GULUMVO-274543 format. One line per field, with one value per atom (N, C-alpha, C): residue number from 0; residue in three letters; atom name; x, y, z. Coordinates in pm, whole numbers. Example, Ala and Ser with C-alpha at 12.3 -4.5 7.8 and 13.67 -1.06 7.14 Angstrom:
n	0, 0, 0, 1, 1, 1
res	Ala, Ala, Ala, Ser, Ser, Ser
atom	N, CA, C, N, CA, C
c1	1319, 1230, 1320, 1285, 1367, 1290
c2	-569, -450, -330, -225, -106, 3
c3	780, 780, 780, 708, 714, 787
end
This chain:
n	0, 0, 0, 1, 1, 1, 2, 2, 2, 3, 3, 3, 4, 4, 4, 5, 5, 5, 6, 6, 6, 7, 7, 7, 8, 8, 8, 9, 9, 9, 10, 10, 10, 11, 11, 11, 12, 12, 12, 13, 13, 13, 14, 14, 14, 15, 15, 15, 16, 16, 16, 17, 17, 17, 18, 18, 18, 19, 19, 19, 20, 20, 20, 21, 21, 21, 22, 22, 22, 23, 23, 23, 24, 24, 24, 25, 25, 25, 26, 26, 26, 27, 27, 27, 28, 28, 28, 29, 29, 29, 30, 30, 30, 31, 31, 31, 32, 32, 32, 33, 33, 33, 34, 34, 34, 35, 35, 35, 36, 36, 36, 37, 37, 37, 38, 38, 38, 39, 39, 39, 40, 40, 40, 41, 41, 41, 42, 42, 42, 43, 43, 43, 44, 44, 44, 45, 45, 45, 46, 46, 46, 47, 47, 47, 48, 48, 48, 49, 49, 49, 50, 50, 50, 51, 51, 51, 52, 52, 52, 53, 53, 53, 54, 54, 54, 55, 55, 55, 56, 56, 56, 57, 57, 57, 58, 58, 58, 59, 59, 59, 60, 60, 60, 61, 61, 61, 62, 62, 62, 63, 63, 63, 64, 64, 64, 65, 65, 65, 66, 66, 66, 67, 67, 67, 68, 68, 68, 69, 69, 69, 70, 70, 70, 71, 71, 71, 72, 72, 72, 73, 73, 73, 74, 74, 74, 75, 75, 75, 76, 76, 76, 77, 77, 77, 78, 78, 78, 79, 79, 79, 80, 80, 80, 81, 81, 81, 82, 82, 82, 83, 83, 83, 84, 84, 84, 85, 85, 85, 86, 86, 86, 87, 87, 87, 88, 88, 88, 89, 89, 89, 90, 90, 90, 91, 91, 91, 92, 92, 92, 93, 93, 93, 94, 94, 94, 95, 95, 95, 96, 96, 96, 97, 97, 97, 98, 98, 98, 99, 99, 99, 100, 100, 100, 101, 101, 101, 102, 102, 102, 103, 103, 103, 104, 104, 104, 105, 105, 105, 106, 106, 106, 107, 107, 107, 108, 108, 108, 109, 109, 109, 110, 110, 110, 111, 111, 111, 112, 112, 112, 113, 113, 113, 114, 114, 114, 115, 115, 115, 116, 116, 116, 117, 117, 117, 118, 118, 118, 119, 119, 119, 120, 120, 120, 121, 121, 121, 122, 122, 122, 123, 123, 123, 124, 124, 124, 125, 125, 125, 126, 126, 126, 127, 127, 127, 128, 128, 128, 129, 129, 129, 130, 130, 130, 131, 131, 131, 132, 132, 132, 133, 133, 133, 134, 134, 134, 135, 135, 135, 136, 136, 136, 137, 137, 137, 138, 138, 138, 139, 139, 139, 140, 140, 140, 141, 141, 141, 142, 142, 142, 143, 143, 143, 144, 144, 144, 145, 145, 145, 146, 146, 146, 147, 147, 147, 148, 148, 148, 149, 149, 149, 150, 150, 150, 151, 151, 151, 152, 152, 152, 153, 153, 153, 154, 154, 154, 155, 155, 155, 156, 156, 156, 157, 157, 157, 158, 158, 158, 159, 159, 159, 160, 160, 160, 161, 161, 161, 162, 162, 162, 163, 163, 163, 164, 164, 164, 165, 165, 165, 166, 166, 166, 167, 167, 167, 168, 168, 168, 169, 169, 169, 170, 170, 170, 171, 171, 171, 172, 172, 172, 173, 173, 173, 174, 174, 174, 175, 175, 175, 176, 176, 176, 177, 177, 177, 178, 178, 178, 179, 179, 179, 180, 180, 180, 181, 181, 181, 182, 182, 182, 183, 183, 183, 184, 184, 184, 185, 185, 185, 186, 186, 186, 187, 187, 187, 188, 188, 188, 189, 189, 189, 190, 190, 190, 191, 191, 191, 192, 192, 192, 193, 193, 193, 194, 194, 194, 195, 195, 195, 196, 196, 196, 197, 197, 197
res	Unk, Unk, Unk, Unk, Unk, Unk, Unk, Unk, Unk, Unk, Unk, Unk, Unk, Unk, Unk, Unk, Unk, Unk, Unk, Unk, Unk, Unk, Unk, Unk, Unk, Unk, Unk, Unk, Unk, Unk, Unk, Unk, Unk, Unk, Unk, Unk, Unk, Unk, Unk, Unk, Unk, Unk, Unk, Unk, Unk, Unk, Unk, Unk, Unk, Unk, Unk, Unk, Unk, Unk, Unk, Unk, Unk, Unk, Unk, Unk, Unk, Unk, Unk, Unk, Unk, Unk, Unk, Unk, Unk, Unk, Unk, Unk, Unk, Unk, Unk, Unk, Unk, Unk, Unk, Unk, Unk, Unk, Unk, Unk, Unk, Unk, Unk, Unk, Unk, Unk, Unk, Unk, Unk, Unk, Unk, Unk, Unk, Unk, Unk, Unk, Unk, Unk, Unk, Unk, Unk, Unk, Unk, Unk, Unk, Unk, Unk, Unk, Unk, Unk, Unk, Unk, Unk, Unk, Unk, Unk, Unk, Unk, Unk, Unk, Unk, Unk, Unk, Unk, Unk, Unk, Unk, Unk, Unk, Unk, Unk, Unk, Unk, Unk, Unk, Unk, Unk, Unk, Unk, Unk, Unk, Unk, Unk, Unk, Unk, Unk, Unk, Unk, Unk, Unk, Unk, Unk, Unk, Unk, Unk, Unk, Unk, Unk, Unk, Unk, Unk, Unk, Unk, Unk, Unk, Unk, Unk, Unk, Unk, Unk, Unk, Unk, Unk, Unk, Unk, Unk, Unk, Unk, Unk, Unk, Unk, Unk, Unk, Unk, Unk, Unk, Unk, Unk, Unk, Unk, Unk, Unk, Unk, Unk, Unk, Unk, Unk, Unk, Unk, Unk, Unk, Unk, Unk, Unk, Unk, Unk, Unk, Unk, Unk, Unk, Unk, Unk, Unk, Unk, Unk, Unk, Unk, Unk, Unk, Unk, Unk, Unk, Unk, Unk, Unk, Unk, Unk, Unk, Unk, Unk, Unk, Unk, Unk, Unk, Unk, Unk, Unk, Unk, Unk, Unk, Unk, Unk, Unk, Unk, Unk, Unk, Unk, Unk, Unk, Unk, Unk, Unk, Unk, Unk, Unk, Unk, Unk, Unk, Unk, Unk, Unk, Unk, Unk, Unk, Unk, Unk, Unk, Unk, Unk, Unk, Unk, Unk, Unk, Unk, Unk, Unk, Unk, Unk, Unk, Unk, Unk, Unk, Unk, Unk, Unk, Unk, Unk, Unk, Unk, Unk, Unk, Unk, Unk, Unk, Unk, Unk, Unk, Unk, Unk, Unk, Unk, Unk, Unk, Unk, Unk, Unk, Unk, Unk, Unk, Unk, Unk, Unk, Unk, Unk, Unk, Unk, Unk, Unk, Unk, Unk, Unk, Unk, Unk, Unk, Unk, Unk, Unk, Unk, Unk, Unk, Unk, Unk, Unk, Unk, Unk, Unk, Unk, Unk, Unk, Unk, Unk, Unk, Unk, Unk, Unk, Unk, Unk, Unk, Unk, Unk, Unk, Unk, Unk, Unk, Unk, Unk, Unk, Unk, Unk, Unk, Unk, Unk, Unk, Unk, Unk, Unk, Unk, Unk, Unk, Unk, Unk, Unk, Unk, Unk, Unk, Unk, Unk, Unk, Unk, Unk, Unk, Unk, Unk, Unk, Unk, Unk, Unk, Unk, Unk, Unk, Unk, Unk, Unk, Unk, Unk, Unk, Unk, Unk, Unk, Unk, Unk, Unk, Unk, Unk, Unk, Unk, Unk, Unk, Unk, Unk, Unk, Unk, Unk, Unk, Unk, Unk, Unk, Unk, Unk, Unk, Unk, Unk, Unk, Unk, Unk, Unk, Unk, Unk, Unk, Unk, Unk, Unk, Unk, Unk, Unk, Unk, Unk, Unk, Unk, Unk, Unk, Unk, Unk, Unk, Unk, Unk, Unk, Unk, Unk, Unk, Unk, Unk, Unk, Unk, Unk, Unk, Unk, Unk, Unk, Unk, Unk, Unk, Unk, Unk, Unk, Unk, Unk, Unk, Unk, Unk, Unk, Unk, Unk, Unk, Unk, Unk, Unk, Unk, Unk, Unk, Unk, Unk, Unk, Unk, Unk, Unk, Unk, Unk, Unk, Unk, Unk, Unk, Unk, Unk, Unk, Unk, Unk, Unk, Unk, Unk, Unk, Unk, Unk, Unk, Unk, Unk, Unk, Unk, Unk, Unk, Unk, Unk, Unk, Unk, Unk, Unk, Unk, Unk, Unk, Unk, Unk, Unk, Unk, Unk, Unk, Unk, Unk, Unk, Unk, Unk, Unk, Unk, Unk, Unk, Unk, Unk, Unk, Unk, Unk, Unk, Unk, Unk, Unk, Unk, Unk, Unk, Unk, Unk, Unk, Unk, Unk, Unk, Unk, Unk, Unk, Unk, Unk, Unk, Unk, Unk, Unk, Unk, Unk, Unk, Unk, Unk, Unk, Unk, Unk, Unk, Unk, Unk, Unk, Unk, Unk, Unk, Unk, Unk, Unk, Unk, Unk, Unk, Unk, Unk, Unk, Unk, Unk, Unk, Unk, Unk
atom	N, CA, C, N, CA, C, N, CA, C, N, CA, C, N, CA, C, N, CA, C, N, CA, C, N, CA, C, N, CA, C, N, CA, C, N, CA, C, N, CA, C, N, CA, C, N, CA, C, N, CA, C, N, CA, C, N, CA, C, N, CA, C, N, CA, C, N, CA, C, N, CA, C, N, CA, C, N, CA, C, N, CA, C, N, CA, C, N, CA, C, N, CA, C, N, CA, C, N, CA, C, N, CA, C, N, CA, C, N, CA, C, N, CA, C, N, CA, C, N, CA, C, N, CA, C, N, CA, C, N, CA, C, N, CA, C, N, CA, C, N, CA, C, N, CA, C, N, CA, C, N, CA, C, N, CA, C, N, CA, C, N, CA, C, N, CA, C, N, CA, C, N, CA, C, N, CA, C, N, CA, C, N, CA, C, N, CA, C, N, CA, C, N, CA, C, N, CA, C, N, CA, C, N, CA, C, N, CA, C, N, CA, C, N, CA, C, N, CA, C, N, CA, C, N, CA, C, N, CA, C, N, CA, C, N, CA, C, N, CA, C, N, CA, C, N, CA, C, N, CA, C, N, CA, C, N, CA, C, N, CA, C, N, CA, C, N, CA, C, N, CA, C, N, CA, C, N, CA, C, N, CA, C, N, CA, C, N, CA, C, N, CA, C, N, CA, C, N, CA, C, N, CA, C, N, CA, C, N, CA, C, N, CA, C, N, CA, C, N, CA, C, N, CA, C, N, CA, C, N, CA, C, N, CA, C, N, CA, C, N, CA, C, N, CA, C, N, CA, C, N, CA, C, N, CA, C, N, CA, C, N, CA, C, N, CA, C, N, CA, C, N, CA, C, N, CA, C, N, CA, C, N, CA, C, N, CA, C, N, CA, C, N, CA, C, N, CA, C, N, CA, C, N, CA, C, N, CA, C, N, CA, C, N, CA, C, N, CA, C, N, CA, C, N, CA, C, N, CA, C, N, CA, C, N, CA, C, N, CA, C, N, CA, C, N, CA, C, N, CA, C, N, CA, C, N, CA, C, N, CA, C, N, CA, C, N, CA, C, N, CA, C, N, CA, C, N, CA, C, N, CA, C, N, CA, C, N, CA, C, N, CA, C, N, CA, C, N, CA, C, N, CA, C, N, CA, C, N, CA, C, N, CA, C, N, CA, C, N, CA, C, N, CA, C, N, CA, C, N, CA, C, N, CA, C, N, CA, C, N, CA, C, N, CA, C, N, CA, C, N, CA, C, N, CA, C, N, CA, C, N, CA, C, N, CA, C, N, CA, C, N, CA, C, N, CA, C, N, CA, C, N, CA, C, N, CA, C, N, CA, C, N, CA, C, N, CA, C, N, CA, C, N, CA, C, N, CA, C, N, CA, C, N, CA, C, N, CA, C, N, CA, C, N, CA, C, N, CA, C, N, CA, C, N, CA, C, N, CA, C, N, CA, C, N, CA, C, N, CA, C, N, CA, C, N, CA, C, N, CA, C, N, CA, C, N, CA, C, N, CA, C, N, CA, C, N, CA, C, N, CA, C, N, CA, C, N, CA, C, N, CA, C
c1	74, 10, 101, 42, 142, 80, -40, -91, -153, -181, -244, -320, -449, -526, -503, -601, -590, -654, -607, -664, -756, -891, -984, -1016, -1006, -1031, -1177, -1264, -1406, -1432, -1366, -1383, -1492, -1568, -1641, -1572, -1480, -1406, -1255, -1170, -1032, -944, -986, -908, -970, -879, -925, -931, -1015, -1041, -930, -868, -757, -630, -537, -390, -326, -364, -315, -312, -430, -431, -324, -263, -165, -214, -127, -169, -187, -299, -328, -313, -308, -317, -192, -87, 34, 12, -73, -89, -231, -307, -453, -473, -561, -620, -755, -779, -910, -1014, -1145, -1245, -1366, -1440, -1546, -1669, -1703, -1829, -1912, -2039, -2120, -2165, -2139, -2184, -2330, -2417, -2550, -2588, -2517, -2532, -2476, -2365, -2298, -2379, -2477, -2551, -2651, -2683, -2789, -2721, -2783, -2724, -2699, -2788, -2779, -2665, -2622, -2506, -2371, -2358, -2236, -2207, -2311, -2290, -2210, -2223, -2155, -2010, -1981, -1849, -1765, -1841, -1774, -1824, -1749, -1803, -1749, -1634, -1572, -1484, -1461, -1380, -1233, -1144, -993, -967, -879, -840, -766, -737, -674, -534, -523, -381, -371, -474, -481, -562, -534, -613, -655, -766, -839, -830, -775, -747, -848, -932, -1029, -1032, -1013, -1038, -1151, -1233, -1358, -1419, -1519, -1560, -1670, -1687, -1773, -1914, -1972, -2111, -2195, -2130, -2217, -2187, -2264, -2243, -2138, -2033, -1944, -1993, -2095, -2161, -2220, -2251, -2306, -2213, -2094, -1996, -2038, -2101, -2135, -2223, -2344, -2449, -2388, -2304, -2256, -2151, -2066, -1973, -2047, -2159, -2244, -2291, -2342, -2385, -2269, -2153, -2034, -1984, -1976, -1914, -2014, -2128, -2232, -2256, -2341, -2359, -2238, -2243, -2106, -2127, -2016, -2029, -2043, -1969, -1964, -1940, -1965, -1919, -1889, -1784, -1723, -1720, -1779, -1794, -1753, -1671, -1618, -1641, -1695, -1722, -1739, -1728, -1738, -1884, -1960, -2106, -2164, -2302, -2384, -2514, -2578, -2707, -2807, -2933, -3054, -3054, -3043, -3054, -2954, -2832, -2730, -2750, -2805, -2832, -2950, -3036, -3145, -3111, -3012, -2961, -2877, -2791, -2711, -2813, -2901, -3005, -3071, -3116, -3175, -3086, -2949, -2855, -2838, -2862, -2859, -3004, -3109, -3244, -3252, -3200, -3207, -3102, -3017, -2914, -2799, -2801, -2690, -2550, -2564, -2437, -2483, -2437, -2475, -2455, -2334, -2301, -2244, -2288, -2270, -2203, -2095, -2011, -1992, -2024, -2013, -1944, -1851, -1807, -1825, -1859, -1886, -1820, -1824, -1772, -1886, -1842, -1925, -2002, -1949, -2023, -2148, -2156, -2270, -2356, -2320, -2414, -2475, -2399, -2446, -2518, -2484, -2546, -2662, -2636, -2744, -2822, -2875, -2946, -3044, -3140, -3247, -3174, -3085, -3017, -2922, -2871, -2784, -2875, -2976, -3076, -3126, -3158, -3206, -3098, -2978, -2882, -2851, -2842, -2826, -2934, -3048, -3166, -3193, -3168, -3164, -3063, -2937, -2828, -2863, -2891, -2923, -3024, -3134, -3249, -3220, -3120, -3066, -2953, -2915, -2797, -2663, -2646, -2516, -2454, -2323, -2224, -2215, -2207, -2185, -2128, -2057, -1987, -1963, -1982, -1947, -1831, -1726, -1615, -1550, -1431, -1355, -1299, -1389, -1343, -1349, -1258, -1265, -1230, -1207, -1163, -1282, -1248, -1363, -1305, -1376, -1334, -1449, -1458, -1564, -1503, -1544, -1494, -1597, -1575, -1666, -1611, -1648, -1587, -1686, -1656, -1745, -1674, -1561, -1477, -1363, -1383, -1271, -1229, -1320, -1281, -1295, -1178, -1174, -1157, -1266, -1272, -1263, -1171, -1147, -1155, -1241, -1249, -1193, -1096, -1024, -1073, -1129, -1178, -1168, -1161, -1159, -1331, -1405, -1570, -1621, -1721, -1809, -1908, -2014, -2119, -2244, -2216, -2317, -2283, -2372, -2338, -2210, -2132, -1988, -1959, -2020, -2018, -1860, -1763, -1621, -1530, -1411, -1307, -1296, -1305, -1293, -1195, -1125, -1048, -1098, -1096, -1127, -1026, -990, -889, -969, -1004, -1071, -969, -937, -843, -901, -860, -898, -775, -752, -642, -683, -660, -698, -612, -492, -415, -452, -488, -532, -658, -741, -874, -876, -780, -767, -692, -619, -547, -663, -751, -849, -961, -1004, -1083, -1041, -909, -834, -860, -823, -831, -966, -1078, -1220, -1273, -1229, -1263, -1246, -1106, -1056, -1129, -1167, -1261, -1403, -1453, -1589, -1587
c2	-117, 1, 120, 213, 334, 465, 451, 586, 581, 682, 671, 796, 792, 908, 936, 996, 1044, 945, 957, 872, 978, 945, 1031, 997, 1076, 1047, 1102, 1000, 1027, 1035, 1098, 1110, 1219, 1207, 1304, 1412, 1388, 1497, 1499, 1578, 1589, 1489, 1438, 1358, 1210, 1125, 967, 947, 871, 835, 742, 682, 571, 633, 654, 692, 562, 437, 319, 336, 377, 395, 478, 588, 664, 791, 871, 988, 949, 979, 941, 1055, 1175, 1285, 1311, 1253, 1252, 1158, 1069, 985, 1000, 1102, 1128, 1282, 1299, 1418, 1431, 1523, 1525, 1588, 1511, 1559, 1581, 1691, 1713, 1657, 1540, 1472, 1455, 1500, 1485, 1330, 1282, 1136, 1110, 1202, 1171, 1169, 1260, 1244, 1121, 1076, 957, 831, 827, 727, 686, 810, 799, 742, 636, 584, 691, 772, 877, 980, 981, 1084, 1027, 886, 834, 891, 934, 996, 1119, 1183, 1334, 1295, 1181, 1153, 1066, 982, 885, 913, 997, 1072, 991, 923, 860, 749, 629, 526, 581, 524, 551, 512, 586, 560, 424, 371, 238, 237, 149, 150, 233, 297, 384, 318, 357, 309, 425, 408, 508, 442, 497, 447, 539, 468, 522, 475, 562, 520, 602, 532, 596, 541, 607, 558, 446, 382, 266, 288, 414, 420, 378, 328, 272, 129, 55, -80, -73, -142, -149, -191, -262, -318, -202, -92, 37, 81, 41, 74, 7, -107, -199, -132, -102, -35, 108, 176, 298, 280, 158, 150, 111, 20, -5, 122, 201, 336, 410, 405, 480, 412, 281, 232, 149, 142, 78, -72, -130, -272, -352, -454, -533, -683, -740, -875, -975, -936, -1016, -961, -1019, -964, -1086, -1071, -1163, -1101, -1167, -1117, -1213, -1171, -1247, -1167, -1235, -1176, -1277, -1232, -1315, -1340, -1227, -1224, -1130, -1111, -1030, -990, -867, -853, -868, -877, -897, -795, -676, -567, -577, -622, -647, -760, -868, -968, -945, -880, -844, -749, -664, -562, -644, -733, -824, -887, -949, -1025, -938, -812, -720, -672, -645, -610, -724, -842, -954, -960, -950, -952, -837, -725, -616, -603, -713, -726, -625, -562, -477, -535, -673, -765, -890, -931, -1057, -1194, -1195, -1318, -1284, -1367, -1345, -1461, -1429, -1546, -1506, -1576, -1533, -1646, -1599, -1692, -1603, -1692, -1636, -1731, -1675, -1738, -1851, -1948, -2043, -1967, -1866, -1787, -1745, -1694, -1653, -1751, -1870, -1980, -2030, -2025, -2080, -1987, -1858, -1763, -1666, -1650, -1579, -1678, -1777, -1876, -1834, -1739, -1694, -1610, -1518, -1437, -1525, -1619, -1708, -1788, -1833, -1913, -1826, -1693, -1605, -1596, -1586, -1556, -1696, -1813, -1935, -1977, -1958, -1987, -1902, -1769, -1670, -1695, -1735, -1752, -1877, -1986, -2122, -2103, -2045, -2039, -1944, -1869, -1790, -1862, -1986, -2045, -1963, -1908, -1846, -1923, -1893, -1972, -1895, -2004, -1959, -2069, -2041, -2132, -2072, -2145, -2107, -2187, -2130, -2214, -2118, -2145, -2078, -1956, -1849, -1726, -1611, -1513, -1389, -1289, -1307, -1206, -1137, -998, -899, -845, -896, -853, -844, -720, -710, -678, -751, -741, -718, -613, -583, -547, -590, -539, -543, -451, -419, -434, -498, -518, -421, -298, -196, -168, -148, -126, -252, -256, -383, -340, -329, -258, -377, -356, -429, -344, -397, -335, -437, -402, -477, -399, -464, -386, -464, -407, -464, -492, -423, -440, -541, -606, -705, -635, -723, -665, -650, -569, -531, -400, -356, -231, -252, -140, -154, -37, -14, 93, 108, 93, 102, 153, 186, 210, 108, 136, 48, 112, 26, 94, 23, 82, 29, 74, -15, 28, -7, 99, 65, 91, -25, -12, -57, 9, -11, -78, -206, -269, -416, -448, -578, -691, -665, -772, -807, -710, -727, -789, -755, -805, -961, -999, -1144, -1222, -1156, -1236, -1280, -1184, -1213, -1300, -1286, -1375, -1501, -1536, -1661, -1749, -1697, -1782, -1795, -1700, -1725, -1834, -1831, -1941, -2079, -2081, -2230, -2260, -2163, -2211, -2264, -2186, -2202, -2345
c3	5, 9, 3, -84, -86, -32, 39, 78, 219, 292, 404, 430, 463, 480, 630, 715, 841, 923, 1053, 1167, 1239, 1270, 1336, 1470, 1563, 1705, 1745, 1774, 1794, 1932, 2027, 2173, 2201, 2314, 2344, 2405, 2487, 2556, 2515, 2564, 2531, 2618, 2719, 2796, 2812, 2806, 2839, 2994, 3029, 3171, 3232, 3157, 3183, 3150, 3244, 3213, 3138, 3165, 3095, 2942, 2892, 2747, 2679, 2758, 2702, 2625, 2583, 2504, 2365, 2303, 2163, 2069, 2112, 2023, 1936, 1959, 1874, 1762, 1768, 1657, 1582, 1626, 1555, 1530, 1445, 1423, 1485, 1589, 1639, 1533, 1548, 1479, 1557, 1570, 1658, 1596, 1634, 1602, 1723, 1721, 1836, 1845, 1955, 2006, 1968, 1991, 1970, 1832, 1728, 1601, 1543, 1600, 1540, 1574, 1672, 1709, 1596, 1523, 1417, 1280, 1230, 1112, 1001, 990, 883, 902, 1015, 1059, 1016, 996, 932, 806, 730, 613, 613, 713, 733, 777, 845, 878, 770, 715, 613, 476, 406, 283, 158, 169, 70, 112, 39, 63, 44, 81, 57, -101, -151, -284, -280, -415, -418, -359, -277, -209, -88, -44, 84, 197, 309, 429, 516, 566, 665, 801, 894, 1028, 1116, 1205, 1287, 1422, 1514, 1661, 1711, 1775, 1817, 1945, 1997, 2131, 2118, 2007, 2001, 2013, 1978, 2002, 1886, 1785, 1661, 1622, 1559, 1514, 1417, 1413, 1311, 1168, 1175, 1056, 970, 1038, 968, 861, 863, 739, 615, 630, 500, 415, 478, 367, 325, 412, 366, 239, 260, 157, 31, 46, -83, -137, -70, -116, -186, -135, -199, -321, -322, -452, -541, -506, -584, -536, -616, -597, -585, -507, -485, -533, -600, -637, -529, -411, -295, -177, -62, 68, 157, 220, 325, 456, 556, 687, 804, 891, 1004, 1122, 1234, 1353, 1464, 1577, 1703, 1722, 1722, 1747, 1665, 1656, 1573, 1660, 1627, 1676, 1568, 1599, 1509, 1384, 1426, 1332, 1228, 1252, 1151, 1074, 1128, 1059, 944, 996, 892, 797, 812, 715, 629, 662, 578, 477, 528, 443, 349, 391, 310, 192, 225, 119, 22, 44, -60, -135, -51, -124, -219, -179, -278, -396, -383, -501, -477, -364, -344, -322, -262, -236, -296, -402, -478, -415, -344, -264, -134, -24, 116, 174, 235, 302, 446, 558, 696, 777, 864, 957, 1092, 1196, 1335, 1441, 1562, 1662, 1730, 1805, 1861, 1976, 2032, 2142, 2092, 1955, 1894, 1884, 1837, 1811, 1940, 2054, 2181, 2266, 2260, 2350, 2290, 2166, 2089, 1983, 2039, 1965, 1856, 1900, 1797, 1691, 1736, 1620, 1540, 1590, 1516, 1406, 1455, 1378, 1258, 1300, 1189, 1070, 1132, 1026, 948, 1007, 945, 846, 905, 820, 698, 727, 616, 507, 542, 449, 375, 444, 377, 279, 325, 244, 104, 116, -11, -78, -28, -83, -77, 55, 72, 188, 215, 306, 452, 532, 673, 749, 857, 942, 1074, 1191, 1304, 1373, 1419, 1479, 1597, 1645, 1737, 1664, 1643, 1578, 1655, 1625, 1716, 1617, 1483, 1387, 1334, 1323, 1277, 1151, 1035, 903, 822, 730, 637, 501, 398, 262, 161, 74, -20, -150, -267, -391, -506, -597, -710, -843, -830, -961, -983, -918, -931, -797, -693, -557, -476, -392, -319, -173, -98, 47, 146, 245, 359, 472, 575, 713, 811, 878, 992, 1116, 1215, 1321, 1450, 1561, 1688, 1733, 1658, 1700, 1641, 1707, 1665, 1591, 1528, 1460, 1554, 1657, 1764, 1797, 1907, 1960, 2052, 2024, 2105, 2180, 2318, 2378, 2463, 2374, 2431, 2302, 2348, 2253, 2152, 2027, 1910, 1806, 1727, 1612, 1489, 1385, 1249, 1138, 1060, 939, 818, 732, 595, 493, 418, 307, 165, 80, -60, -135, -119, -183, -220, -340, -397, -333, -306, -246, -108, -28, 103, 118, 24, 3, -13, -129, -164, -57, 28, 143, 245, 276, 375, 312, 189, 122, 119, 89, 72, 204, 326, 443, 483, 446, 486, 398, 279, 188, 224, 289, 323, 440, 525, 664, 598, 514, 465, 386
end
């Protein structure tokens, strides 16, 4: 990768509560984004207005007040309909499962591949069943195993977007980081190991 856009710090205040985290300002550019606005899905549009250029990455550190899966429909809006989506998470919430299935049903993402953690299967049985039944009914792929990786892949033939994150596909009321990269090589790397598991 030959480029780097900016890192954005989405904290409510100027100080962190824990000294253990250390000073982040030397690594970030602060951006004043209201926490209440960021909770609303439509406000993501104000913050995330473009995907990185080919070979670039956008690094984001935020206070985790939004579902990381919200990036998926936004990226689809920005790059157009996608040939495929690959998703890896430890657990998911129902809203994100339904949104994923809707993106498939409206042909915004033509193929969906999902790997999740066993925790999701065992502890969120109704939500897990909604995901599995929905994907199987649509002839899409999914698998649960000892997984904790959080990856989202979307491509339209010219843009190859990878999101690597600390956040699950749930509400994440804590510090989370995301790296959004537009790079075919990185995309194919993650797609390759997910395909092997599936």
